[in-house]
Structures are given as C-alpha cells and as structure tokens.
N, C-alpha and C positions, 0 to 999 in steps of 0.2 A: 558525565565525562566530558570534560572541558575540552575546548579546541584552542588552537593558537589564532590568535586576532587573523583576520584575513581568508584564514583557512576553509578551502571548500572540499566537503567530504560526499561520497555517493555511497550508496548499499542497497542492494535490489535483492528480492527474496520471492521465487517463485513455490506455488504450493507444495504439498507433500511432504513438507520439512527439508527438501533439498537445496542447500544452500551451495551456490559456483563459488566458482574463484575468486570471483571480484565481488562475493558477497548477494548475488542474486536470489531472489526465492522462488523457487520454479515448481510445477506439480499439480496433482487434482486434489481435490478436498473430500473426496469419497472413500472411506475408510473399508476393509476389509469387512466382511460378511454385515455389514449396513447398518451398525447397529453404534451405542455409544458404548463404548468398552471400560468407561469410568478411570481411564488415565488423567493425569494432567493436560495431555494432548488431546483431549477427548472430540474438541470443537473438529478437530482436523479430520477425525475418523468419521464422523456421524454422515452417512450417505444421503444423494441429494432429497430422499424420498422421508428421512425420518422427521417425523413431525418436530418442529422446532421447540415444541413443550418436552419432550422428552429429553431432548439436548439440554436444554437449561435446567430440567430437575436434577439429572443426574451430572451433570457437568457445569454446574454455576462457578461463572468467571471469579477469577480472584483479582484484588487489587482494583484499578483505577474502572470503574466503572463506562463501557462506552455509550449506554443510553440514558446516564445523567450529563452529557455535553448539553450545554446551551447554545443553540446555535445562533441565537439571537444577538450573543454579544460579537458575533463574526461583522467586521465591518465593511463599510461598501468597497475600498478597496484591497482588503484581503481575497474576497469573493472575484475581484475582477484579475486576481492574480491567477486563481483558481481557473479561471474561465480561459484566460489567455493558455495556461498551460493544456487545458482539453483541445482547443482549437490547433496549438504549435503540434500535440501528440497526434491529432487527425491529419494533419497537415503529412507528418510524416510518415503516417502508416498510407497515406493517397500515393505515395511514390515507392514505398517500400526501399530495400536495398540489403546489404550486407550488414551483420553485426560481429565481425570479427571471427572468433574461432565457434559462434554460436550459429554460424551459416546464413543465408541470405533467405529473405522473405520477399515474397509478391506482393504487389500493392494490396491494401484489405479495406475492408470499408470502414468507416467511423466510428468510433465507440460514442455510445449513448450515455449520458451522466444517469447513474441509479445513485437515488437520495442515500440509501442505505450503505454504501460504498463511501458517498461523501462523509457520511456521520461516522464510519470507521477510521475513513483519510484526518478527518479533522482532528478527531478524539486522541488519536496517537500525535500528530503536531503538536497539539496542546499539552498532553501530558510530557513529551519528549522536551517542550520550552521549560514547563514549570517544574519540573524533577532532575533538569540538568543532565539528561543523558541522552543520546543517539546510539540508538539500535533496532533492529526489529523486534526482539523481545524486551518486554518491559520488566521492570527488577524484580517484578513477580513470578516473571516466566511466561507471561502472556504472549501468545504467538499471534501475528498478523490474521489466521484464521481464525485463533479465538477472537479476535476484536471483529471479522466481519460477521462470523456466525452470530456472535452477541447483537449486534446491529440488525439481525433477521436476513441477511443476506444467504441465500441456500442454494448457490452454483455451484459446480462442479469442478470448476479449475479457478485457481484464484492466484493474484501474485502481488508482491510489494515492492516500489521502488521507494528510497528514501534518498534526502539529500541534506546537508548543511551547509550553508555560507553562500551562496548562491543568492546574487541581489535581485533577480529579475526573472520570470518566467522564461523569458529565451536562454539565458545562462542555465537555468537548471536542466531544461530540456535537450541544451546542446550538450551540455555535458554528460547526461542520459544516454543522448543518440552513440556518445564517443565511446561507452564503455558496454562492452559484449553483452553482459546480461541485460541491464538496465535496458537497452537498444531490444534485445529480443522481447523483452515482456512488452513494450510499447507497439512493436510491429506483428507480434505473434496474431494470427486469425482466428485463433481460438477463443482469444476474449472479445465479448460485443458490451462490455458496461466499463464504467468507471467513475471512480471516485478521487478527486483531491481534495487535499488538506492544505494551506498554508497558514503557516503563525510567524510573525515576527517576535523576535526576542532582543529587543533595542538592549538591555542589560548585560547581555552575555557577549562573551568574545565573536561567537558564531551568532550573528544576530538574523539570520532568516532559517526557516525550518520547513521541509517540504515533503509531501507525502502522495505518493500513487497508488492506489487498490484498485486491481483489476478482476473482472469476474468473467465468465462464461457459462 
C-alpha cells in the first residue's frame, strides 16, 4: 500500500485478535485449552506454558521469517531513534493520563527493552518497507502474535502499534499518545516489556516506518 507524500498514519493492535476502532490491537496471547490448534492463527492460541518447539512444529510461520533478520544491518541512527521512542514512551507512562474512549491510566513503571520484541518489531518494520505495505498483518496473513511468538516471546499479553510518515521519535510518540488505542497500549500497566523497530524508506512516498511491540 502506498501513501500520499507527507501522509502520517497510525494503527495499533492489542492481543487476542481484537482490533479497536482506531486500528489498535489488544488482548491476551493465551488460547483456549492451552494447546496449538493447527489454525493459521496458531501462535496467538498457544498458552504461555506451551513449549515453543510444539508451536513451531505444529504452526510453522509462513512468509517472511522473523529470525532471518540480520540486525547487524541496523544503523546507529536507527537504533538511536528506537531508544528515544522507548524513553518517551516510559516518560508518558510515568505521567499516566487519559486515552479518550479507552479510559484513564494511573502512572505505571517503565517498560524494559526485550530483545525478542525488538526482533519482531524490526522484522515487521523492514518487511513493510521492503514490500511496500502498511498493516499489522503481512500479505501472507501473519499477525503480530505470529511474529512475536516466532521471535521466541512467550508472554501472555501482547500488543502492537505501527505508524508511517512521522519523521522523528517525538512526532510518532505524540501521534500515538493522541490516539486512544495507541495511547492505551503505551500506558497499560499490564505491559512490562517493549521492542521498537524503526526503518527509513527514502525511496517511498512515506519515508519512515515505526513499530512498537509490547509484552506482559
């Protein structure tokens, strides 16, 4: 999907496959019965205690592989942008506040950077840039849960915010903060870990892509 020059777009997703009105993705990653059920959405249905090997054997991911990501290609200024997004997100959590129709949140502790969530977030940012789309699901139908599970994350609650077009960490965090679903993902005390992926797309009409993955 291509965007008009200068356009800035936001969408957020929180676990269990529930997409809010503004595109936020929310819920839990533990499925009924605590086992893989063989469906396309299998990673999101694996209970927390399900061994990763069982999920990977029964629910092999399709399309782009998260763990094929070569993180050595991540430039220092991209990493600095990601680190600043984490800092600003934790600053917002320390203040707490209201998120429109998603309610108000008390001040919450800082999120710890999780290497597995960083890998899944970077993989999605890169994939969107390289294949020219903007969505939580890949063209093959892989969900944020699929990516986080494939990376090895085994938390029970997961969420994703994505954005395109914002030129700086401050502008993307401000945009997420002003959108109820994205704001709720950032301030929700259920989340304890974060991974951020930033990837520039200088040859596209929308030259910046951002991903936040949350886990708890």
